[in-house]
C-alpha positions as CSV (number, residue, x, y, z in Angstrom):
1,M,0.0,0.0,0.0
2,N,1.3,3.4,-1.0
3,T,1.6,5.8,2.0
4,Y,2.8,8.7,-0.1
5,G,0.7,11.4,-1.6
6,D,0.3,11.7,-5.4
7,I,3.2,13.2,-7.4
8,S,2.2,16.8,-8.0
9,L,4.0,19.4,-10.2
10,D,1.9,22.0,-8.4
11,R,3.2,21.0,-5.0
12,M,6.8,21.0,-6.3
13,V,6.4,24.5,-7.7
14,R,4.6,25.7,-4.5
15,A,7.5,24.4,-2.4
16,V,9.9,26.7,-4.3
17,E,7.4,29.6,-4.2
18,K,7.0,29.3,-0.4
19,V,10.8,29.8,0.1
20,R,10.7,32.8,-2.3
21,E,7.8,34.3,-0.5
22,R,9.5,33.8,2.9
23,L,12.7,35.4,1.6
24,I,10.8,38.5,0.2
25,K,8.7,38.8,3.4
26,V,11.7,38.8,5.8
27,T,13.9,41.1,3.7
28,T,11.0,43.5,3.1
29,L,10.5,43.7,6.9
30,L,14.2,44.2,7.6
31,N,14.5,46.8,4.9
32,A,11.5,48.7,6.3
33,A,12.9,48.6,9.8
34,N,16.4,49.7,8.5
35,I,18.1,46.7,10.1
36,P,21.3,45.8,8.4
37,Y,21.4,42.3,7.0
38,A,22.7,40.2,4.1
39,L,21.2,37.2,2.3
40,V,23.6,34.2,2.6
41,G,23.4,30.5,2.0
42,G,21.7,28.8,-0.9
43,N,19.6,31.8,-1.9
44,A,22.7,34.0,-2.1
45,V,24.4,31.4,-4.3
46,A,21.3,31.3,-6.5
47,A,21.3,35.0,-6.8
48,W,24.9,35.0,-8.0
49,V,24.4,32.0,-10.3
50,S,21.3,33.6,-11.9
51,R,23.5,36.6,-13.0
52,V,25.3,34.2,-15.3
53,D,22.8,31.4,-16.1
54,E,19.4,31.1,-14.6
55,A,19.1,27.5,-15.8
56,A,22.0,26.7,-13.4
57,V,20.2,27.9,-10.3
58,R,19.6,25.3,-7.6
59,N,16.5,25.4,-5.4
60,T,17.0,25.7,-1.6
61,R,14.5,24.9,1.1
62,D,15.4,27.6,3.6
63,V,16.4,31.3,3.9
64,D,19.6,32.2,5.7
65,I,20.1,35.8,6.8
66,L,23.3,37.3,8.2
67,I,22.7,39.9,10.9
68,R,24.6,41.6,13.7
69,R,24.0,39.9,17.0
70,S,23.4,43.4,18.5
71,D,20.3,43.7,16.3
72,L,18.8,40.4,17.4
73,N,16.2,41.9,19.8
74,Q,15.0,44.4,17.1
75,V,14.9,41.6,14.5
76,I,12.8,39.5,16.9
77,Q,10.4,42.4,17.5
78,V,10.0,43.2,13.8
79,L,9.5,39.6,12.6
80,E,7.3,38.5,15.4
81,Q,4.9,41.3,14.6
82,A,4.6,39.7,11.1
83,D,3.7,36.3,12.6
84,F,7.2,34.7,12.4
85,V,7.9,32.7,15.5
86,F,11.4,32.9,17.0
87,R,13.0,29.6,18.1
88,H,16.3,28.6,19.5
89,A,17.0,24.9,19.0
90,A,20.2,22.9,18.8
91,G,22.2,26.0,19.0
92,I,20.5,27.6,16.0
93,D,18.3,30.8,16.1
94,M,15.5,30.7,13.5
95,F,12.2,32.2,12.7
96,L,9.4,29.7,11.8
97,D,7.0,30.9,9.2
98,G,4.0,30.8,11.6
99,P,3.1,28.8,14.7
100,E,2.4,25.5,12.8
101,A,5.6,25.7,10.7
102,K,8.4,23.1,10.8
103,A,12.1,23.9,11.1
104,R,12.2,23.3,7.3
105,D,9.9,26.3,6.9
106,A,12.3,28.7,8.6
107,V,14.5,31.7,8.3
108,Y,17.9,30.9,9.8
109,L,20.0,33.5,11.5
110,V,23.8,33.7,11.0
111,Y,25.6,36.2,13.1
112,A,28.1,38.5,11.5
113,E,31.7,38.4,12.4
114,E,31.3,35.3,14.6
115,K,32.3,31.7,14.0
116,V,29.4,29.5,13.1
117,R,31.3,26.6,14.7
118,Q,34.3,26.8,17.0
119,D,36.4,24.6,14.7
120,Y,35.9,26.9,11.7
121,L,39.0,28.8,10.6
122,L,37.3,32.1,10.1
123,P,34.3,34.0,11.4
124,T,31.4,35.0,9.1
125,P,31.8,38.2,7.1
126,A,30.5,41.6,8.3
127,V,27.0,42.6,7.1
128,S,28.7,45.5,5.2
129,E,30.3,43.0,2.9
130,S,27.2,42.9,0.8
131,E,25.5,44.7,-2.1
132,W,22.0,45.5,-3.2
133,S,20.3,43.3,-5.8
134,E,16.9,44.5,-6.6
135,Q,15.3,45.0,-3.1
136,I,17.6,42.6,-1.2
137,R,21.0,42.9,0.3
138,I,23.1,39.9,-0.8
139,L,26.6,39.0,0.5
140,S,29.3,39.9,-1.9
141,L,30.7,37.1,-4.0
142,E,34.1,37.2,-2.4
143,A,32.6,37.0,1.1
144,L,30.2,34.3,0.1
145,V,33.0,32.2,-1.4
146,R,34.9,32.7,1.9
147,M,32.0,31.4,3.9
148,K,31.6,28.4,1.6
149,L,35.3,27.6,1.8
150,T,35.2,28.0,5.6
151,S,32.3,25.6,6.2
152,F,33.3,23.3,3.2
153,R,30.4,20.8,3.6
154,D,29.3,18.8,0.6
155,K,26.6,21.4,-0.3
156,D,29.2,24.2,0.0
157,K,31.5,22.3,-2.4
158,T,28.6,21.9,-4.8
159,H,28.0,25.6,-4.7
160,L,31.6,26.4,-5.3
161,R,31.7,23.9,-8.2
162,D,28.7,25.8,-9.7
163,F,30.7,29.1,-9.4
164,L,33.7,27.5,-11.0
165,E,31.7,26.0,-13.9
166,L,30.0,29.4,-14.6
167,G,33.3,31.4,-14.5
168,L,32.3,33.3,-11.3
169,L,35.4,31.8,-9.7
170,D,38.7,30.7,-11.2
171,E,42.3,29.9,-10.1
172,S,43.1,33.6,-9.7
173,W,40.8,33.6,-6.5
174,V,43.0,31.1,-4.7
175,G,45.4,33.8,-3.4
176,R,42.5,36.0,-2.1
177,Y,42.0,33.8,0.9
178,P,44.1,32.5,3.8
179,K,46.3,29.5,2.8
180,E,44.0,26.8,4.2
181,L,41.0,28.2,2.3
182,G,43.0,28.8,-0.8
183,T,44.1,25.1,-0.7
184,R,40.5,24.0,-0.5
185,L,39.6,26.1,-3.5
186,Q,42.6,24.7,-5.4
187,Q,41.6,21.2,-4.6
188,L,38.2,21.8,-6.2
189,I,39.8,23.4,-9.2
190,D,42.2,20.5,-9.6
191,D,39.6,17.8,-8.9
192,P,36.0,19.0,-9.1
193,D,34.6,15.6,-8.6
194,G,36.8,14.7,-5.6
């Protein structure tokens, strides 16, 4: 007996649209409140990739926002007024998209100029290392690549491979970063599948 729902193109499209709507909602609120932020993570990667080839854009299930920790109370106040629900779970601060939402339906906070994990080589970039793209502040490409090289998980490597494939990154970028990060980038250049 099949316990899964029917395959639905509409549900697939709606899943992507929900992330987009959440991204627009949160950034509109932060813009209106004049709270500095930068879009990071998979949506920032998608924004950069779309500048070269929209067919190469990968979908992502969540929204990651870089803020200054000193702005957290103001961010909570602004987003909770718009029905987001603040949660701190497993060491992660997030805003659920409503009281019935799951952690997959969240806006995740990343704190500027702090290490995401103690074992990371570098802290996150400053919020000021960003630029406007339409109505959204997006982390600069150089800072985003630095974040991806710092965390260097499988999905980060995939994002970096996309940048390399599209010519957003090349070997000339290796020297822009501390030696360990430059080595990681060189490894991806030398062996993209490794």
